[in-house]
C-alpha positions in Angstrom: 0.0 0.0 0.0 1.5 3.3 -1.1 -1.3 5.7 -0.3 -4.8 5.8 1.3 -7.3 8.5 0.6 -10.3 8.5 2.9 -11.5 12.0 2.0 -14.6 10.5 0.4 -15.4 8.2 3.3 -17.1 5.7 3.5 -15.5 5.1 0.1 -11.7 4.7 0.4 -9.2 4.9 -2.4 -6.2 2.7 -1.8 -3.1 2.9 -4.0 -1.0 -0.3 -4.1 1.8 -1.8 -6.0 0.9 -5.2 -7.4 3.0 -7.8 -9.3 2.8 -7.4 -13.1 0.8 -10.6 -13.4 -2.1 -9.0 -11.5 -3.8 -6.9 -14.2 -7.3 -5.3 -14.1 -10.0 -7.9 -14.1 -7.9 -10.6 -12.3 -8.3 -9.3 -8.8 -11.8 -9.2 -7.3 -11.3 -9.2 -3.5 -8.6 -8.3 -1.1 -8.1 -9.8 2.4 -7.1 -7.4 5.1 -5.1 -8.8 8.1 -4.5 -7.6 11.6 -1.4 -9.5 12.6 -2.1 -13.1 11.5 -5.8 -12.8 11.9 -8.0 -12.0 8.9 -9.9 -8.8 9.7 -11.9 -8.2 6.6 -12.6 -9.2 3.0 -12.9 -6.1 0.7 -14.6 -6.1 -2.7 -12.6 -4.3 -5.3 -14.8 -2.3 -7.5 -12.2 -0.6 -9.6 -8.7 -1.7 -10.4 -6.8 0.4 -12.8 -3.2 0.4 -13.9 -1.6 3.8 -13.8 1.2 4.4 -16.2 2.7 1.0 -15.2 2.8 -0.5 -18.6 4.9 2.4 -19.9 8.6 1.7 -19.8 10.5 3.3 -16.9 14.0 4.7 -16.8 15.5 5.7 -13.5 18.7 7.7 -12.7 20.0 6.3 -9.4 22.2 8.9 -7.8 24.6 7.7 -5.2 26.7 9.8 -2.9 30.3 8.5 -2.8 31.8 11.3 -0.7 34.1 10.6 2.2 31.2 10.9 4.7 29.6 7.8 3.1 32.6 5.5 3.9 31.9 2.3 5.7 28.5 1.1 6.7 26.6 4.0 5.0 28.0 3.0 1.6 27.3 -0.7 2.2 23.7 0.1 3.2 23.3 2.5 0.2 24.4 -0.2 -2.2 21.9 -2.7 -0.6 19.2 -0.1 -0.9 19.9 0.4 -4.6 19.9 -3.3 -5.2 16.6 -3.7 -3.3 15.0 -0.9 -5.2 16.2 -2.2 -8.5 14.5 -5.6 -7.7 11.2 -3.8 -7.5 11.5 -2.4 -11.1 10.1 -4.3 -14.1 12.7 -6.4 -15.9 12.5 -4.1 -19.0 13.3 -1.0 -16.9 16.5 0.9 -17.6 18.9 2.4 -15.0 21.5 5.1 -15.1 23.8 4.9 -12.1 25.4 8.3 -11.3 27.9 8.6 -8.5 29.3 11.8 -7.0 31.8 13.2 -4.6 34.0 16.1 -5.8 32.9 15.2 -9.4 30.0 13.6 -11.0 30.6 10.3 -12.7 28.2 8.2 -14.9 29.0 4.7 -13.6 26.4 2.9 -15.8 24.0 4.0 -18.5 20.9 2.1 -19.6 21.5 -1.1 -17.7 18.8 -3.6 -16.7 17.8 -3.8 -13.0 19.4 -7.3 -12.4 22.9 -6.0 -13.2 23.0 -3.1 -10.8 25.3 -4.9 -8.3 27.9 -5.4 -11.0 28.2 -1.6 -11.0 28.0 -0.8 -7.3 30.2 -3.6 -6.1 33.6 -1.7 -6.3 32.4 1.8 -5.5 34.5 3.5 -2.8 34.0 6.8 -0.9 36.2 9.9 -1.0 36.0 13.6 -1.5 33.3 16.2 -1.0 29.6 16.4 -2.1 28.6 17.8 -5.5 25.0 16.8 -4.9 23.1 19.2 -7.1 25.5 18.7 -10.0 24.7 15.0 -9.8 20.9 15.6 -9.8 21.3 17.7 -12.9 23.4 15.0 -14.6 20.9 12.3 -13.7 18.1 14.5 -15.0 20.0 15.2 -18.2 20.5 11.5 -18.8 16.7 11.1 -18.9 16.0 14.2 -21.1 15.6 12.5 -24.5 14.1 9.3 -23.2 10.4 8.5 -23.6 8.2 6.8 -21.0 8.3 7.2 -17.2 11.4 8.9 -15.9 12.5 9.3 -12.3 15.6 10.3 -10.3 16.3 8.7 -6.9 19.0 10.2 -4.8 20.9 8.5 -1.9 23.0 10.8 0.2 23.9 11.6 3.8 24.9 15.1 3.4 24.6 18.6 2.2 26.1 19.9 -1.1 29.5 21.6 -0.5 30.8 21.4 -4.1 29.5 22.0 -7.6 28.0 24.6 -9.9 24.3 24.0 -9.4 22.0 24.9 -6.6 19.0 23.0 -5.3 16.7 25.4 -7.1 18.5 24.9 -10.4 18.5 21.1 -10.0 14.8 21.1 -9.3 14.0 23.5 -12.1 15.8 21.2 -14.5 13.9 18.2 -13.4 10.6 20.0 -13.6 11.4 21.4 -17.1 12.2 17.8 -18.3 9.1 16.3 -16.7 11.2 14.0 -14.5 10.0 12.8 -11.1 
């Protein structure tokens, strides 16, 4: 469940992420549990697929500055791998790393290969955060379908040419989430 809207109570809109095999017409009811005990059986009246069938490309932006050394970088790698496993198999990923400089570590790879590109990443330097966001956004500019940028960082930008405002303006202008 990603969102619940009860503003039109007693009707409730619930937004969920479902496996690709569950398309509209296949799901009729949903069981609700409290702990291990079934609490309710809900009839589903409308099941629609958002833009899910449209291909998605994601720029994953990973902070590799010195402050990310150790467990932070290990956990960030795990988070990228876990996130990538939630993407459809035909999704494309750009991996952008940053410290003092921005680097495109991978472009247009499939989700299952993300660990091949994160395995040997090390931490050093400062934090060019907003330059990395602009680079990740620019990698998506000419691509059709759904496009998103996901940033993993522990810090504040202390290097680079772009501000938060210019990075957000670029993403908005390109229609990137």
